DRENPA-3360 file (N, C-alpha, C; in nm, 2 decimals, always signed):
BEGIN
1 = MSQASDIK = +1.56/+1.90/-0.88/+1.49/+2.00/-0.96/+1.37/+2.04/-0.88 ~ +1.30/+1.95/-0.82/+1.18/+1.99/-0.75/+1.22/+2.06/-0.62 ~ +1.15/+2.16/-0.58/+1.17/+2.23/-0.46/+1.05/+2.20/-0.36 ~ +1.07/+2.22/-0.23/+0.97/+2.20/-0.14/+0.85/+2.29/-0.17 ~ +0.87/+2.40/-0.24/+0.76/+2.49/-0.28/+0.67/+2.42/-0.39 ~ +0.72/+2.32/-0.45/+0.64/+2.24/-0.55/+0.55/+2.14/-0.48 ~ +0.55/+2.14/-0.35/+0.47/+2.05/-0.28/+0.35/+2.13/-0.21 ~ +0.23/+2.08/-0.24/+0.11/+2.16/-0.19/+0.08/+2.11/-0.05;
9 = DDRRYTKD = +0.05/+2.20/+0.04/+0.02/+2.17/+0.18/-0.12/+2.12/+0.20 ~ -0.21/+2.13/+0.10/-0.35/+2.09/+0.11/-0.38/+1.95/+0.07 ~ -0.28/+1.87/+0.06/-0.31/+1.73/+0.02/-0.21/+1.63/+0.09 ~ -0.23/+1.50/+0.06/-0.14/+1.40/+0.12/-0.07/+1.33/+0.01 ~ +0.04/+1.25/+0.04/+0.13/+1.20/-0.06/+0.16/+1.05/-0.03 ~ +0.20/+0.98/-0.14/+0.25/+0.85/-0.13/+0.40/+0.84/-0.17 ~ +0.47/+0.74/-0.13/+0.61/+0.72/-0.17/+0.62/+0.70/-0.32 ~ +0.51/+0.67/-0.39/+0.51/+0.65/-0.54/+0.48/+0.78/-0.61;
17 = HEWAQESG = +0.48/+0.90/-0.54/+0.46/+1.03/-0.59/+0.32/+1.06/-0.64 ~ +0.22/+0.99/-0.58/+0.08/+1.04/-0.61/+0.04/+1.13/-0.50 ~ -0.04/+1.23/-0.53/-0.10/+1.31/-0.43/-0.25/+1.27/-0.42 ~ -0.31/+1.30/-0.30/-0.45/+1.27/-0.28/-0.51/+1.38/-0.20 ~ -0.62/+1.43/-0.24/-0.69/+1.55/-0.18/-0.84/+1.52/-0.16 ~ -0.89/+1.55/-0.04/-1.03/+1.53/-0.01/-1.11/+1.64/-0.08 ~ -1.22/+1.60/-0.14/-1.30/+1.69/-0.21/-1.45/+1.64/-0.21 ~ -1.53/+1.70/-0.12/-1.67/+1.66/-0.11/-1.69/+1.52/-0.07;
25 = GSIVVGIT = -1.60/+1.46/+0.01/-1.62/+1.32/+0.06/-1.55/+1.23/-0.04 ~ -1.50/+1.27/-0.15/-1.42/+1.19/-0.24/-1.27/+1.23/-0.23 ~ -1.19/+1.14/-0.28/-1.05/+1.16/-0.28/-1.00/+1.18/-0.43 ~ -0.95/+1.29/-0.46/-0.90/+1.32/-0.60/-0.75/+1.28/-0.60 ~ -0.71/+1.21/-0.70/-0.57/+1.16/-0.70/-0.50/+1.21/-0.83 ~ -0.37/+1.25/-0.81/-0.29/+1.29/-0.93/-0.15/+1.25/-0.90 ~ -0.06/+1.30/-0.99/+0.09/+1.28/-0.96/+0.15/+1.41/-0.93 ~ +0.26/+1.41/-0.85/+0.33/+1.53/-0.81/+0.42/+1.59/-0.91;
33 = AFAVDQLG = +0.45/+1.71/-0.88/+0.55/+1.79/-0.97/+0.68/+1.71/-0.98 ~ +0.72/+1.65/-0.87/+0.85/+1.57/-0.87/+0.83/+1.45/-0.97 ~ +0.72/+1.39/-0.97/+0.70/+1.28/-1.06/+0.70/+1.33/-1.21 ~ +0.63/+1.44/-1.23/+0.63/+1.50/-1.37/+0.78/+1.53/-1.41 ~ +0.86/+1.59/-1.32/+1.00/+1.62/-1.35/+1.07/+1.49/-1.39 ~ +1.05/+1.38/-1.32/+1.12/+1.26/-1.35/+1.07/+1.20/-1.48 ~ +0.94/+1.21/-1.51/+0.89/+1.15/-1.63/+0.93/+1.23/-1.76 ~ +0.93/+1.36/-1.75/+0.95/+1.44/-1.87/+0.81/+1.46/-1.94;
41 = DVTLINWD = +0.81/+1.48/-2.07/+0.68/+1.51/-2.14/+0.60/+1.38/-2.14 ~ +0.48/+1.40/-2.08/+0.38/+1.29/-2.08/+0.32/+1.27/-2.22 ~ +0.31/+1.15/-2.27/+0.26/+1.13/-2.41/+0.14/+1.04/-2.41 ~ +0.11/+0.96/-2.30/+0.00/+0.87/-2.31/-0.04/+0.83/-2.17 ~ -0.17/+0.82/-2.14/-0.22/+0.77/-2.01/-0.33/+0.67/-2.04 ~ -0.31/+0.55/-1.98/-0.41/+0.44/-1.99/-0.47/+0.41/-1.86 ~ -0.60/+0.38/-1.86/-0.67/+0.35/-1.74/-0.69/+0.20/-1.73 ~ -0.67/+0.14/-1.62/-0.70/+0.00/-1.59/-0.83/-0.02/-1.52;
49 = VTPGDRVD = -0.89/+0.09/-1.49/-1.02/+0.09/-1.41/-1.12/+0.18/-1.48 ~ -1.25/+0.16/-1.45/-1.36/+0.25/-1.50/-1.44/+0.28/-1.37 ~ -1.52/+0.39/-1.39/-1.61/+0.43/-1.27/-1.69/+0.31/-1.23 ~ -1.70/+0.29/-1.10/-1.77/+0.18/-1.04/-1.68/+0.06/-1.00 ~ -1.56/+0.06/-1.05/-1.46/-0.04/-1.01/-1.41/-0.02/-0.87 ~ -1.37/-0.13/-0.80/-1.31/-0.11/-0.67/-1.16/-0.12/-0.69 ~ -1.09/-0.04/-0.61/-0.94/-0.04/-0.60/-0.90/-0.07/-0.46 ~ -0.79/-0.14/-0.44/-0.73/-0.16/-0.31/-0.61/-0.06/-0.30;
57 = HGQVFGTI = -0.57/-0.04/-0.18/-0.46/+0.05/-0.15/-0.33/-0.01/-0.22 ~ -0.27/+0.06/-0.30/-0.15/+0.02/-0.37/-0.17/-0.05/-0.51 ~ -0.30/-0.07/-0.54/-0.34/-0.13/-0.67/-0.31/-0.04/-0.78 ~ -0.25/-0.10/-0.89/-0.23/-0.02/-1.01/-0.37/+0.01/-1.08 ~ -0.39/+0.14/-1.10/-0.51/+0.19/-1.17/-0.49/+0.23/-1.31 ~ -0.37/+0.24/-1.35/-0.34/+0.28/-1.49/-0.19/+0.30/-1.51 ~ -0.16/+0.34/-1.63/-0.02/+0.37/-1.66/+0.00/+0.51/-1.72 ~ +0.12/+0.56/-1.70/+0.15/+0.69/-1.76/+0.28/+0.67/-1.84;
65 = ESVKTLSD = +0.27/+0.72/-1.96/+0.39/+0.70/-2.05/+0.44/+0.84/-2.09 ~ +0.58/+0.85/-2.09/+0.64/+0.97/-2.13/+0.75/+0.94/-2.23 ~ +0.82/+1.04/-2.27/+0.93/+1.03/-2.37/+1.04/+0.94/-2.30 ~ +1.05/+0.94/-2.17/+1.15/+0.87/-2.10/+1.12/+0.73/-2.05 ~ +0.99/+0.70/-2.01/+0.96/+0.58/-1.94/+0.81/+0.55/-1.94 ~ +0.77/+0.43/-1.90/+0.64/+0.39/-1.87/+0.63/+0.36/-1.72 ~ +0.53/+0.42/-1.65/+0.52/+0.40/-1.51/+0.38/+0.36/-1.47 ~ +0.37/+0.28/-1.37/+0.23/+0.24/-1.32/+0.18/+0.36/-1.23;
73 = LFAPLAGT = +0.05/+0.37/-1.22/-0.01/+0.46/-1.13/-0.08/+0.38/-1.02 ~ -0.06/+0.42/-0.89/-0.11/+0.34/-0.78/-0.22/+0.41/-0.70 ~ -0.32/+0.33/-0.66/-0.42/+0.39/-0.58/-0.37/+0.42/-0.44 ~ -0.38/+0.54/-0.38/-0.33/+0.57/-0.25/-0.41/+0.51/-0.14 ~ -0.54/+0.47/-0.17/-0.62/+0.41/-0.07/-0.73/+0.33/-0.13 ~ -0.80/+0.25/-0.05/-0.90/+0.16/-0.11/-1.03/+0.23/-0.12 ~ -1.11/+0.19/-0.22/-1.24/+0.25/-0.24/-1.30/+0.22/-0.37 ~ -1.40/+0.30/-0.41/-1.47/+0.28/-0.54/-1.43/+0.40/-0.63;
81 = VEAVNAQL = -1.39/+0.36/-0.75/-1.36/+0.47/-0.85/-1.49/+0.54/-0.89 ~ -1.49/+0.67/-0.87/-1.61/+0.75/-0.91/-1.59/+0.81/-1.05 ~ -1.46/+0.84/-1.09/-1.44/+0.90/-1.21/-1.29/+0.89/-1.25 ~ -1.27/+0.88/-1.38/-1.13/+0.90/-1.43/-1.13/+1.02/-1.52 ~ -1.02/+1.09/-1.53/-1.01/+1.21/-1.60/-0.99/+1.18/-1.75 ~ -1.10/+1.15/-1.82/-1.10/+1.11/-1.96/-1.03/+1.21/-2.05 ~ -1.03/+1.34/-2.01/-0.96/+1.44/-2.09/-0.82/+1.41/-2.11 ~ -0.76/+1.34/-2.02/-0.61/+1.31/-2.03/-0.58/+1.21/-2.15;
89 = ESAPESVN = -0.68/+1.14/-2.19/-0.66/+1.05/-2.30/-0.63/+1.12/-2.43 ~ -0.69/+1.23/-2.45/-0.67/+1.31/-2.57/-0.57/+1.43/-2.54 ~ -0.55/+1.46/-2.42/-0.46/+1.57/-2.38/-0.37/+1.54/-2.27 ~ -0.28/+1.43/-2.28/-0.20/+1.39/-2.17/-0.10/+1.50/-2.12 ~ -0.08/+1.60/-2.21/+0.02/+1.71/-2.17/-0.04/+1.79/-2.06 ~ -0.17/+1.78/-2.03/-0.23/+1.85/-1.92/-0.16/+1.81/-1.79 ~ -0.11/+1.69/-1.78/-0.03/+1.65/-1.66/+0.09/+1.74/-1.64 ~ +0.16/+1.76/-1.75/+0.28/+1.85/-1.75/+0.25/+1.99/-1.72;
97 = EDCWGKGW = +0.14/+2.04/-1.77/+0.10/+2.18/-1.76/+0.04/+2.21/-1.62 ~ -0.03/+2.12/-1.56/-0.10/+2.14/-1.44/-0.13/+2.01/-1.36 ~ -0.02/+1.95/-1.31/-0.04/+1.83/-1.24/-0.12/+1.84/-1.11 ~ -0.13/+1.96/-1.05/-0.21/+1.98/-0.93/-0.35/+2.00/-0.95 ~ -0.39/+2.04/-1.08/-0.53/+2.08/-1.11/-0.59/+1.99/-1.22 ~ -0.59/+2.05/-1.34/-0.66/+1.98/-1.45/-0.59/+1.85/-1.49 ~ -0.47/+1.82/-1.44/-0.40/+1.70/-1.47/-0.43/+1.59/-1.37 ~ -0.54/+1.60/-1.29/-0.58/+1.50/-1.19/-0.60/+1.37/-1.27;
105 = MIRIKPDD = -0.59/+1.25/-1.20/-0.61/+1.12/-1.26/-0.74/+1.06/-1.24 ~ -0.77/+1.02/-1.11/-0.90/+0.96/-1.08/-0.95/+1.02/-0.95 ~ -1.08/+0.99/-0.93/-1.15/+1.03/-0.81/-1.21/+0.90/-0.74 ~ -1.18/+0.88/-0.62/-1.22/+0.76/-0.54/-1.31/+0.79/-0.43 ~ -1.41/+0.72/-0.41/-1.49/+0.72/-0.29/-1.43/+0.63/-0.19 ~ -1.36/+0.68/-0.08/-1.28/+0.59/+0.01/-1.37/+0.50/+0.09 ~ -1.32/+0.37/+0.11/-1.38/+0.28/+0.21/-1.38/+0.34/+0.35 ~ -1.26/+0.40/+0.38/-1.24/+0.46/+0.51/-1.19/+0.60/+0.49;
113 = PKALAALM = -1.28/+0.70/+0.52/-1.24/+0.84/+0.50/-1.11/+0.87/+0.58 ~ -1.08/+0.80/+0.69/-0.96/+0.83/+0.77/-0.83/+0.78/+0.71 ~ -0.84/+0.70/+0.60/-0.73/+0.64/+0.53/-0.64/+0.76/+0.48 ~ -0.70/+0.87/+0.44/-0.62/+0.98/+0.38/-0.52/+1.03/+0.48 ~ -0.55/+1.03/+0.61/-0.46/+1.08/+0.71/-0.34/+1.00/+0.73 ~ -0.35/+0.87/+0.69/-0.23/+0.78/+0.70/-0.12/+0.81/+0.60 ~ -0.16/+0.88/+0.49/-0.06/+0.92/+0.39/+0.04/+1.03/+0.44 ~ +0.15/+1.05/+0.37/+0.25/+1.15/+0.41/+0.19/+1.29/+0.40;
121 = DAKSYGEH = +0.22/+1.38/+0.49/+0.19/+1.52/+0.48/+0.30/+1.58/+0.39 ~ +0.28/+1.71/+0.36/+0.37/+1.78/+0.27/+0.52/+1.78/+0.32 ~ +0.53/+1.80/+0.45/+0.67/+1.80/+0.51/+0.73/+1.66/+0.50 ~ +0.66/+1.56/+0.53/+0.72/+1.42/+0.52/+0.75/+1.39/+0.37 ~ +0.66/+1.43/+0.28/+0.69/+1.40/+0.14/+0.81/+1.48/+0.09 ~ +0.83/+1.60/+0.14/+0.95/+1.68/+0.10/+1.07/+1.61/+0.15 ~ +1.07/+1.55/+0.27/+1.18/+1.48/+0.33/+1.21/+1.35/+0.24 ~ +1.10/+1.28/+0.20/+1.11/+1.16/+0.12/+1.18/+1.20/-0.01;
129 = IASLDH = +1.14/+1.31/-0.08/+1.21/+1.35/-0.20/+1.35/+1.38/-0.18 ~ +1.38/+1.45/-0.07/+1.52/+1.49/-0.04/+1.61/+1.37/-0.02 ~ +1.55/+1.26/+0.03/+1.63/+1.14/+0.06/+1.66/+1.07/-0.07 ~ +1.58/+1.09/-0.18/+1.60/+1.03/-0.31/+1.71/+1.10/-0.39 ~ +1.74/+1.22/-0.35/+1.84/+1.30/-0.43/+1.98/+1.26/-0.39 ~ +1.99/+1.18/-0.28/+2.13/+1.15/-0.23/+2.16/+1.00/-0.25;
% end
């Protein structure tokens, strides 16, 4: 269902379908359109972290629940949580409506700013998704 055009060139990706984008020295994290397609209608988001907490690469920072499933959310890199998108607690449907913008999840101050470059680029992520369809 997801097309390569549903992948933004201005961010990096994980195999777990999170996106990460640099913004003013911080990394904003969300889930991709492919993940949203797989989840269906998002009904609940829970945070396992609060601003000031440390996260390690691959650590679960919360869960996202939909009509189909409950999934963990993973930190794409290590750092300090600067913010969680508290609006999603009362409006989880924002993830379905705009996963690339107002549906962002958390903002992390990375331990290593170069860690972002280690994530998949849009082309690699597109290839990863294509490999899942077969």
